[in-house]
N, C-alpha and C positions, 0 to 999 in steps of 0.2 A: 186673615192675610193669605195671599197666594204663597203656598209653601215652596213653589219653584223659584221664587225671587227673594224671599226673606232670608236674612243672614242667620247663621247658627253659631253661637258662642259657647265655648267651654271655659269656665272659670274655676280654678282650683282653690282649695282652702276657702270655700265660699259659704260654709255653714254660718258664719258670723263675721263681724268686723268689716274690713275693707272688701273682702270677697263678696259678702252678702250685699253690701251697698253697690258694688259693681254689677252684680247680677241684676239687681233692681233697675239700675240705670240703663244697662244694655237692653233689658226687656222693654223699658220705656222708649228706647230708641228704635224698637221694632224687631229686635233679634229674638229668636228662640234661644233659651239659655239652659245649658247643662250645668247644674250646680253640683260641684264635686267636693267631697271631703272623705275622711277616713271611713265613714259608713253612710249609707243612704239614709238611715234613720236620723243621723245628725243634721241632715240637710232639710228635714221636713219643714221647719219654720221658715227657712229662707225660700223654699219652693212655694209655700203657701202665700207668702207676702207677694211674690210675683203673680201668682194666679189671682189673688184677690184684686190686684191692680189691673187685671185684664190681660196679662202677659202669658207667655207660653214657657213652661219650665219643666225640667225633669231632674231627678236626683240620681247621682252616680256615686257609689261608694268605691273608693280606690285609694290605696297608699301610693303617692306619687313616686316614692323611692323604689317601688317594685315593678319591674318591667312587665311582668305578666298581668298584673292588675291594671296598669296604665293601658296596655294594648287592648285588654278586654273592655275597659271603660270607654275608650275612644271608639272602639267598634260598636258598642251599644248606642252611643250617641249618633253615629252616622246611620246606623240601621233604623233608629227610631225617628230622628229628625231630618234625615235625608242628605246631610252634607256637613261640612265643618269649615267655617270661614274665619273665625276669631278665636284665638287662644290667649287667655290671661293667666300667666304663671304667677299666682299669688300665694300658693301654699307655703307656709313657713312657721317657724317656732323659734323660741329663744332658750338658751341654756347659758345664762350670763354668769361670769365669774372672772376674777382677776387671773392673769396668765399663770401665775405660780400655783393657783388652786384648780385650774381647769383640768378635767379628766379627758382621757381619750374618748370616752363615750359621749361627753358633751360636745367635743369637736366633731366627731364622726356623725352624730345625729343631725347637727345643724347643717353640715356640708351635704349630707345625704338628702335631706328634705329640700333645701334651697337650690343647690346646684345640680345634684343628680336628678332631682325631681323635675327641674326645668328642662334639663337635657332630655330625659325620657319622654316627657309630655310633648316637647317640641319635635323631637325626632319622629314620634308617632304621628302627630297632627300634620306635620308638613307634607307628608305623602299625599294627603287629601287636598291640601291647599295647592301644591304644585300641579296635581292632576287637573284642578279646576282653573289654574292660572290666576288665582286670587287668594290672598290671605293677609291677616293682620295678627301679629304676635306682639303682645305687650307683657313685659317682664317687670316684676316689682324689685327694684333695688332700694336704696335708702341713703340718706345723708350720712349714715354710719359707715358707708363705704369709704369715707375719708378718714375714718378712725374714730373710735368711741371707747372711752375707758370702761373696762369690764366686759367688753364685747369683742374680743379678738376673733372668736369663731364667726360671729354674726357679721362683723365688719369685713372679714376676709371673704365670706360667702357673697355678700352684697357687692363687693368690688369685683368678684368673679362674674357675677351676673352682668355687669357692664361690658366686660370683654366678650362674654358669650353673646350678648345682644349685638354688639358691633360686628362680630364675625357672622352672625346670622344675616345681618343686613347685606353683607357682601355676597354671601353664598346664595341667598334666596331671592334677592332683588331681581335677578334676570327672569324669575318665574312669577313675577307679580305679587310677591309676598314681602311685606315690610316688617321690620322688627325694631321696637323701641323700648326704652325703659321709663318708668316713672319712679322717681326717688322722693318718697315722702320724708318730711321732717317729723316733728312730734305730732302724732295723731291720737286723739283720745280714743282708747280702745282697751280691750282686755289685755293685749300684749303690753301696752305702756303701763297698765295697772300693775302688771307683774314687776316691771322695772321699779315702780314706786315702792312696792313691797320689799324688793331686794335692798334698796338703799335706805329703807326705814323711815319714809315720810308718807303722809296721807296722800291719796291720789289728788284730792282737791288742792292741797298745798303744792304738790308737784306741778300741776297744771298752771297754777298762779305764777310759780317761779319761771316756768318756761315761757308763758305769755309775756311776762315783763321783759324778757330778753329777746323777744321776737319783734321785728320791725312792725308787723301789722297788729301787734299787741293782742293776739289770741292764739290758742292752739288750733291745730287742724282737726277736721272731722273726716269721717270715712266718706261722706258725700263729696268733699273737696277732692279726694283722690279719685273717686269714681268718675267725676266730671273730666278729669285729665285723661283717664283711660278711655272714656267715651270718645274724646276727640281722636286719639291715636288709633282707635279701632274703627273709625268712621271712613266712609268713602272719600271724604274731603282730604284725608291725611295721606293720600297715595304718593305724595312727593316728599314725605317726611319719613326717614328711616335712619337707623343707627344713632338715634338721639337719646339724650337723658333729659327728661323734663322734671325739674325740681318742683315739688309741691310742699313748700316749707315756710311760707310766710316771710321769706327773705333771710331766714336764719343762716348765719355764716357768710353772708354776702353783703351785709350792710356796712 
């Protein structure tokens, strides 16, 4: 592909799960993808999956909550791939507990990765997008932003992501940059496996229970989320900004 016209995407938290699925999907869409996680070594399998499918990918090790690492990581992407057009702020973790048991460290870590991480990556990436007059920013929120028992830190962070996104849409829209949220429901992944472990049920039973209460009668997959991100990151989504797209099988709205 002509490297002067192909898009370049940065996906954080992309060593596995939704991030890895998103990297594969964006590569399939024709973008060169920078797969970012805490270490470059952790990204090896995700990069290999893209390369084996005929795509273009590089690994970037960076802690999204550390400004110096983010700036160095984004710089390395632009130097190697030539530009930056798409940013998917997917990096995240959970430290679930009831409010009365939650520690300062559990609160601070979740806020630092989800909110500060999205802020640092976006602030750094938008300089390149504004200079080029084009950009797509997709942030990962969650249906937990409406509240979820045992996740006061995660819910607060994901609600913050929504306000962050809507403000980005206002500030960056005049420069050709859109900003949107994807809000997944239950997605079968390592993260939801952790939740099943916390509440003391098998992952299989957990999924069956969720599917029974979901209008489409199944749980979500990482590819479901990646497909939504693909649209919001596309050329065709240029008149869509400041939105929250739920990928939850109708949960909570039926």
